[in-house]
BAGUVEX-858095 format. One record per atom (N, C-alpha, C): residue in three letters; x, y, z. Coordinates in pm, whole numbers, padded with zeros to 5 digits, always signed. Layout:
BAGUVEX-858095
ALAXYZ
...
***
This chain:
BAGUVEX-858095
UNK+07291+04071-03784
UNK+07303+04008-03633
UNK+07244+04146-03564
UNK+07357+04275-03611
UNK+07290+04382-03540
UNK+07168+04417-03564
UNK+07130+04421-03646
UNK+06989+04420-03692
UNK+06865+04354-03603
UNK+06865+04249-03591
UNK+06827+04195-03537
UNK+06828+04201-03363
UNK+06950+04246-03340
UNK+06955+04265-03191
UNK+06902+04407-03177
UNK+06891+04545-03265
UNK+06813+04629-03246
UNK+06662+04608-03252
UNK+06616+04528-03343
UNK+06465+04482-03376
UNK+06406+04455-03253
UNK+06508+04351-03165
UNK+06462+04295-03039
UNK+06417+04402-02939
UNK+06567+04441-02946
UNK+06552+04586-02854
UNK+06444+04694-02844
UNK+06362+04739-02974
UNK+06294+04797-02998
UNK+06150+04772-02975
UNK+06139+04593-02989
UNK+06021+04524-02924
UNK+05997+04543-02810
UNK+06119+04494-02767
UNK+06095+04486-02560
UNK+06053+04625-02513
UNK+06101+04706-02539
UNK+06067+04893-02538
UNK+05916+04918-02531
UNK+05860+04841-02654
UNK+05678+04855-02673
UNK+05665+04760-02592
UNK+05684+04662-02539
UNK+05608+04559-02457
UNK+05582+04600-02325
UNK+05717+04695-02296
UNK+05726+04765-02138
UNK+05653+04901-02132
UNK+05602+04952-02239
UNK+05571+05095-02247
UNK+05396+05057-02249
UNK+05362+04953-02325
UNK+05191+04918-02325
UNK+05158+04891-02213
UNK+05013+04890-02201
UNK+04951+04930-02063
UNK+04913+04793-02023
UNK+04884+04746-01929
UNK+04876+04626-01850
UNK+04736+04582-01928
UNK+04735+04418-01948
UNK+04647+04353-01970
UNK+04483+04405-01942
UNK+04383+04418-02004
UNK+04256+04412-01973
UNK+04221+04335-01871
UNK+04137+04379-01729
UNK+04099+04269-01664
UNK+03961+04198-01731
UNK+03924+04145-01719
UNK+03768+04059-01765
UNK+03650+04156-01691
UNK+03648+04284-01747
UNK+03559+04344-01662
UNK+03496+04455-01801
UNK+03397+04520-01817
UNK+03324+04606-01923
UNK+03469+04693-01960
UNK+03504+04710-02085
UNK+03615+04804-02152
UNK+03536+04938-02159
UNK+03404+04934-02191
UNK+03336+05071-02187
UNK+03274+05066-02058
UNK+03236+05213-02047
UNK+03267+05291-01951
UNK+03095+05224-01883
UNK+02984+05257-01958
UNK+02909+05218-01915
UNK+02826+05092-02005
UNK+02758+04988-01950
UNK+02723+04837-01964
UNK+02558+04848-01943
UNK+02507+04726-02039
UNK+02418+04670-01979
UNK+02388+04520-01924
UNK+02313+04502-01824
UNK+02363+04348-01784
UNK+02222+04283-01791
UNK+02164+04194-01858
UNK+02010+04133-01821
UNK+02096+03963-01747
UNK+02014+03872-01669
UNK+02043+03782-01600
UNK+01949+03684-01542
UNK+01944+03602-01566
UNK+01857+03500-01502
UNK+01882+03480-01376
UNK+01832+03459-01255
UNK+01856+03433-01122
UNK+01723+03324-01089
UNK+01830+03253-00961
UNK+01729+03200-00886
UNK+01751+03203-00760
UNK+01636+03179-00709
UNK+01609+03262-00560
UNK+01586+03122-00459
UNK+01660+03123-00328
UNK+01612+03038-00234
UNK+01592+03105-00114
UNK+01477+03130-00059
UNK+01409+03173+00074
UNK+01380+03106+00184
UNK+01435+03130+00281
UNK+01403+03104+00418
UNK+01370+03225+00543
UNK+01278+03172+00624
UNK+01259+03275+00726
UNK+01116+03284+00754
UNK+01058+03369+00872
UNK+00912+03357+00908
UNK+00890+03437+00779
UNK+00963+03548+00705
UNK+00921+03635+00602
UNK+00876+03584+00465
UNK+00925+03436+00471
UNK+00926+03371+00352
UNK+00871+03205+00361
UNK+00782+03209+00541
UNK+00688+03090+00536
UNK+00591+03045+00430
UNK+00628+02936+00423
UNK+00556+02859+00272
UNK+00635+02891+00125
UNK+00698+02944+00130
UNK+00745+03028-00024
UNK+00885+02885-00041
UNK+00843+02875-00166
UNK+00903+02771-00229
UNK+01047+02817-00309
UNK+01138+02753-00307
UNK+01267+02881-00394
UNK+01225+02886-00575
UNK+01218+03026-00590
UNK+01172+03053-00750
UNK+01291+03113-00820
UNK+01238+03127-00988
UNK+01346+03178-01064
UNK+01289+03290-01111
UNK+01356+03357-01200
UNK+01327+03525-01227
UNK+01443+03578-01346
UNK+01424+03749-01304
UNK+01553+03795-01398
UNK+01543+03931-01294
UNK+01659+03983-01380
UNK+01698+04091-01322
UNK+01771+04156-01441
UNK+01767+04342-01446
UNK+01838+04388-01582
UNK+01866+04532-01459
UNK+02033+04542-01515
UNK+02085+04622-01489
UNK+02185+04751-01558
UNK+02192+04845-01528
UNK+02279+04931-01598
UNK+02392+04959-01513
UNK+02520+04995-01574
UNK+02628+04988-01468
UNK+02739+05066-01543
UNK+02796+05114-01463
UNK+02888+05208-01466
UNK+03028+05177-01383
UNK+03133+05162-01552
UNK+03267+05120-01460
UNK+03382+05180-01500
UNK+03436+05305-01376
UNK+03504+05372-01425
UNK+03674+05322-01373
UNK+03677+05208-01299
UNK+03788+05140-01255
UNK+03805+04981-01228
UNK+03843+04952-01134
UNK+03833+04804-01096
UNK+03704+04791-00989
UNK+03657+04904-00966
UNK+03533+04932-00917
UNK+03393+04949-00996
UNK+03296+04895-01010
UNK+03185+04900-01102
UNK+03026+04906-00990
UNK+02962+05009-01053
UNK+02864+05062-00944
UNK+02746+04980-01057
UNK+02648+04914-01008
UNK+02527+04914-01084
UNK+02356+04916-00984
UNK+02275+04924-01151
UNK+02114+04982-01077
UNK+02042+04937-01133
UNK+01942+04858-01078
UNK+01835+04827-01164
UNK+01747+04735-01115
UNK+01645+04641-01187
UNK+01538+04604-01130
UNK+01559+04482-01117
UNK+01484+04382-01035
UNK+01472+04228-01033
UNK+01325+04185-00994
UNK+01323+04053-01058
UNK+01180+03993-01016
UNK+01189+03849-01043
UNK+01145+03763-00923
UNK+01138+03653-00908
UNK+00987+03578-00852
UNK+00947+03478-00948
UNK+00782+03408-00930
UNK+00816+03261-00774
UNK+00758+03254-00707
UNK+00724+03163-00611
UNK+00635+03109-00583
UNK+00592+02955-00576
UNK+00491+02908-00511
UNK+00469+02918-00389
UNK+00331+02974-00314
UNK+00296+02933-00191
UNK+00187+02861-00167
UNK+00202+02760-00057
UNK+00104+02683-00005
UNK+00025+02724+00107
UNK-00139+02718+00071
UNK-00173+02795+00197
UNK-00249+02656+00300
UNK-00158+02525+00309
UNK-00206+02411+00387
UNK-00309+02330+00295
UNK-00257+02421+00125
UNK-00377+02300+00083
UNK-00507+02305+00056
UNK-00553+02452+00136
UNK-00677+02511+00146
UNK-00737+02585+00038
UNK-00643+02669-00058
UNK-00691+02740-00140
UNK-00569+02660-00283
UNK-00478+02574-00255
UNK-00409+02491-00368
UNK-00246+02617-00351
UNK-00177+02581-00449
UNK-00059+02671-00468
UNK-00097+02772-00548
UNK-00050+02905-00461
UNK-00056+03030-00543
UNK+00093+03080-00559
UNK+00111+03196-00659
UNK+00218+03241-00705
UNK+00256+03378-00635
UNK+00376+03399-00551
UNK+00397+03512-00475
UNK+00516+03564-00580
UNK+00513+03695-00601
UNK+00627+03765-00673
UNK+00697+03860-00556
UNK+00831+03858-00612
UNK+00904+03927-00524
UNK+00977+04069-00643
UNK+00950+04163-00616
UNK+01015+04239-00739
UNK+01078+04397-00668
UNK+01154+04447-00729
UNK+01175+04575-00639
UNK+01323+04634-00735
UNK+01367+04712-00676
UNK+01476+04817-00720
UNK+01618+04794-00646
UNK+01747+04794-00728
UNK+01847+04744-00623
UNK+01969+04858-00653
UNK+02070+04841-00586
UNK+02201+04895-00630
UNK+02291+04800-00562
UNK+02405+04763-00699
UNK+02533+04693-00648
UNK+02643+04724-00699
UNK+02763+04785-00603
UNK+02897+04769-00614
UNK+02944+04656-00641
UNK+03106+04662-00697
UNK+03142+04526-00703
UNK+03273+04587-00741
UNK+03388+04499-00666
UNK+03533+04513-00692
UNK+03614+04378-00734
UNK+03682+04371-00861
UNK+03697+04297-00916
UNK+03861+04285-00889
UNK+03908+04192-00871
UNK+04049+04149-00840
UNK+04111+04060-00927
UNK+04258+04134-00978
UNK+04350+04109-01046
UNK+04452+03974-01025
UNK+04384+03861-01112
UNK+04447+03747-01091
UNK+04542+03703-01245
UNK+04601+03826-01313
UNK+04700+03813-01403
UNK+04590+03745-01521
UNK+04491+03752-01536
UNK+04423+03686-01632
UNK+04317+03845-01672
UNK+04335+03762-01875
UNK+04233+03913-01953
UNK+04128+03829-01999
UNK+04099+03715-01972
UNK+03964+03642-02001
UNK+03880+03617-01874
UNK+03900+03633-01745
UNK+03865+03606-01615
UNK+03889+03693-01490
UNK+03812+03734-01441
UNK+03838+03812-01294
UNK+03743+03752-01210
UNK+03807+03747-01059
UNK+03667+03740-00967
UNK+03633+03843-00930
UNK+03523+03877-00876
UNK+03531+03982-00767
UNK+03425+03946-00663
UNK+03415+04063-00597
UNK+03315+04052-00421
UNK+03220+04156-00453
UNK+03116+04159-00420
UNK+02991+04223-00430
UNK+02911+04227-00321
UNK+02810+04365-00328
UNK+02713+04405-00226
UNK+02605+04445-00275
UNK+02503+04418-00207
UNK+02328+04457-00272
UNK+02272+04505-00179
UNK+02177+04614-00190
UNK+02104+04681-00125
UNK+01952+04651-00222
UNK+01849+04614-00158
UNK+01728+04606-00236
UNK+01636+04670-00157
UNK+01550+04699-00245
UNK+01400+04767-00183
UNK+01300+04646-00226
UNK+01242+04603-00208
UNK+01117+04447-00269
UNK+00990+04496-00199
UNK+00938+04403-00299
UNK+00757+04422-00262
UNK+00749+04278-00279
UNK+00667+04179-00162
UNK+00618+04070-00188
UNK+00501+04075-00190
UNK+00426+03992-00316
UNK+00282+04051-00345
UNK+00194+03925-00383
UNK+00077+03906-00339
UNK+00026+03763-00391
UNK-00139+03841-00441
UNK-00190+03809-00537
UNK-00356+03791-00544
UNK-00377+03650-00536
UNK-00527+03638-00470
UNK-00576+03504-00418
UNK-00714+03528-00500
UNK-00776+03431-00540
UNK-00869+03432-00570
UNK-00988+03336-00505
UNK-01151+03323-00439
UNK-01201+03252-00363
UNK-01332+03276-00380
UNK-01413+03196-00400
UNK-01553+03235-00379
UNK-01553+03339-00472
UNK-01504+03402-00596
UNK-01552+03488-00701
UNK-01475+03619-00625
UNK-01402+03639-00510
UNK-01375+03755-00447
UNK-01174+03757-00489
UNK-01113+03848-00561
UNK-01009+03846-00567
UNK-00949+03919-00488
UNK-00863+03891-00363
UNK-00805+03952-00287
UNK-00622+03982-00302
UNK-00560+04102-00285
UNK-00441+04124-00325
UNK-00342+04152-00152
UNK-00268+04066-00160
UNK-00161+04107-00031
UNK-00049+04162-00062
UNK+00029+04241+00023
UNK+00164+04332-00047
UNK+00239+04350+00085
UNK+00403+04325+00071
UNK+00428+04363+00207
UNK+00593+04392+00157
UNK+00623+04534+00235
UNK+00763+04607+00174
UNK+00884+04557+00242
UNK+01000+04557+00161
UNK+01101+04539+00295
UNK+01254+04580+00214
UNK+01329+04599+00269
UNK+01500+04633+00261
UNK+01550+04458+00273
UNK+01656+04440+00175
UNK+01726+04325+00185
UNK+01895+04397+00175
UNK+01976+04293+00238
UNK+02125+04369+00236
UNK+02193+04244+00157
UNK+02270+04216+00069
UNK+02301+04088+00046
UNK+02453+04107-00004
UNK+02552+04026+00022
UNK+02678+03990-00038
UNK+02718+03878-00061
UNK+02844+03897-00150
UNK+02899+03788-00249
UNK+02978+03825-00329
UNK+02978+03726-00451
UNK+03097+03763-00549
UNK+03068+03632-00667
UNK+03117+03693-00742
UNK+03126+03551-00898
UNK+03258+03596-00952
UNK+03246+03528-01102
UNK+03345+03537-01161
UNK+03310+03614-01337
UNK+03382+03721-01371
UNK+03316+03762-01498
UNK+03436+03734-01587
UNK+03403+03657-01683
UNK+03427+03598-01822
UNK+03442+03712-01938
UNK+03514+03767-01984
UNK+03547+03840-02130
UNK+03523+03714-02266
UNK+03382+03748-02294
UNK+03375+03701-02402
UNK+03413+03736-02580
UNK+03395+03892-02537
UNK+03458+03972-02644
UNK+03508+04092-02578
UNK+03525+04173-02696
UNK+03571+04325-02620
UNK+03474+04397-02565
UNK+03324+04351-02619
UNK+03214+04451-02542
UNK+03124+04325-02476
UNK+03141+04202-02448
UNK+03047+04099-02438
UNK+03134+04040-02300
UNK+03061+04056-02160
UNK+03127+03963-02058
UNK+02986+03884-02006
UNK+03076+03735-01956
UNK+02940+03652-01886
UNK+02979+03696-01745
UNK+02835+03687-01688
UNK+02889+03691-01499
UNK+02799+03548-01449
UNK+02901+03505-01391
UNK+02870+03405-01273
UNK+02854+03468-01163
UNK+02760+03469-01065
UNK+02757+03501-00933
UNK+02676+03436-00848
UNK+02685+03470-00744
UNK+02567+03458-00599
UNK+02633+03531-00504
UNK+02493+03568-00446
UNK+02473+03665-00295
UNK+02419+03557-00224
UNK+02440+03584-00084
UNK+02368+03547+00030
UNK+02306+03684+00106
UNK+02174+03720+00189
UNK+02143+03835+00258
UNK+02020+03797+00309
UNK+02008+03924+00416
UNK+01896+03923+00495
UNK+01807+04018+00489
UNK+01647+03996+00504
UNK+01548+04082+00461
UNK+01476+04125+00552
UNK+01380+04228+00598
UNK+01299+04237+00653
UNK+01206+04322+00579
UNK+01065+04287+00632
UNK+00934+04293+00550
UNK+00849+04363+00680
UNK+00786+04482+00642
UNK+00697+04566+00712
UNK+00546+04459+00706
UNK+00474+04507+00819
UNK+00311+04451+00827
UNK+00290+04425+00629
UNK+00171+04309+00643
UNK+00090+04315+00532
UNK+00019+04370+00504
UNK-00020+04461+00382
UNK-00135+04542+00367
UNK-00253+04441+00268
UNK-00378+04419+00312
UNK-00481+04324+00212
UNK-00583+04451+00162
UNK-00573+04391+00026
UNK-00676+04492-00029
UNK-00761+04385-00106
UNK-00917+04424-00039
UNK-01019+04367-00127
UNK-01119+04488-00172
UNK-01186+04443-00340
UNK-01213+04498-00363
UNK-01377+04571-00312
UNK-01395+04713-00334
UNK-01515+04729-00264
UNK-01492+04744-00111
UNK-01403+04736-00025
UNK-01383+04724+00109
UNK-01256+04835+00125
UNK-01156+04791+00037
UNK-01038+04876+00090
UNK-00914+04818+00080
UNK-00820+04889+00141
UNK-00652+04795+00222
UNK-00688+04831+00373
UNK-00629+04710+00434
UNK-00614+04719+00566
UNK-00466+04654+00576
UNK-00404+04699+00666
UNK-00332+04613+00745
UNK-00304+04577+00869
UNK-00249+04408+00834
UNK-00265+04347+00958
UNK-00126+04345+01048
UNK-00146+04411+01151
UNK-00105+04405+01275
UNK+00058+04310+01320
UNK+00123+04284+01330
UNK+00192+04196+01389
UNK+00240+04097+01248
UNK+00210+04165+01143
UNK+00222+04032+01044
UNK+00384+04060+00980
UNK+00482+04122+01015
UNK+00584+04163+00973
UNK+00696+04038+01011
UNK+00788+04032+00930
UNK+00877+03902+00970
UNK+01032+03975+00872
UNK+01114+03872+00894
UNK+01233+03901+00867
UNK+01270+03716+00756
UNK+01385+03742+00738
UNK+01427+03613+00665
UNK+01537+03603+00574
UNK+01624+03526+00513
UNK+01703+03519+00440
UNK+01690+03471+00277
UNK+01786+03463+00210
UNK+01759+03446+00117
UNK+01912+03399+00015
UNK+01901+03301-00070
UNK+02068+03296-00147
UNK+01991+03316-00301
UNK+02095+03436-00365
UNK+02075+03446-00514
UNK+02169+03375-00607
UNK+02139+03275-00682
UNK+02243+03264-00784
UNK+02178+03317-00919
UNK+02264+03379-00978
UNK+02275+03433-01117
UNK+02345+03401-01215
UNK+02319+03383-01311
UNK+02381+03449-01465
UNK+02366+03499-01584
UNK+02459+03564-01608
UNK+02427+03707-01678
UNK+02506+03716-01780
UNK+02458+03801-01860
UNK+02522+03898-01996
UNK+02522+04023-01949
UNK+02673+04091-01965
UNK+02683+04219-01984
UNK+02710+04281-02149
UNK+02699+04369-02158
UNK+02720+04421-02311
UNK+02744+04600-02313
UNK+02887+04595-02354
UNK+02926+04731-02316
UNK+02850+04822-02400
UNK+02846+04932-02362
UNK+02796+05092-02474
UNK+02869+05141-02457
UNK+02852+05208-02622
UNK+02932+05317-02639
UNK+03091+05280-02668
UNK+03176+05400-02620
UNK+03310+05328-02662
UNK+03357+05337-02565
***
């Protein structure tokens, strides 16, 4: 009996001295995340734009409950010019930075997080009519806020389910016509908003 009591006491001491359970965030300092995204766009900056799908890739640094990411995003949207040219495809591409903070809910398999995102995007479309190809582009800055849940799938792999809502402001449209050059359309700037839903996989790098 005395031997059993001693064993239980030693086991209890080890449990008290052990580090807290890992949060559902990358156990490695660096990670790579790839996500599929669905982008819903509204406002004058996106007039005529349908909801689109795309993807994003980012590198993340995770020193603590805070995590910082930077990467590229892309989505494709259909645009209807009142049926005159039929449906055309508008692309949204750009760079972003994204800080996150996870919250401890007492689980080592999942954790909710809050996030923000600053993006620098370009809206672009190529239209061909009567043998002439015309490119129109506009650049803008977008600020998003939201959150999600991280699920630990293995010591190196996390599943990310998240959503953000944001506001964007595009500058004037620049139209480029082959043989003529680029022209800025004054007064064509606009603002809008979007809802981005994503599902992604993050893979830890190194130790």
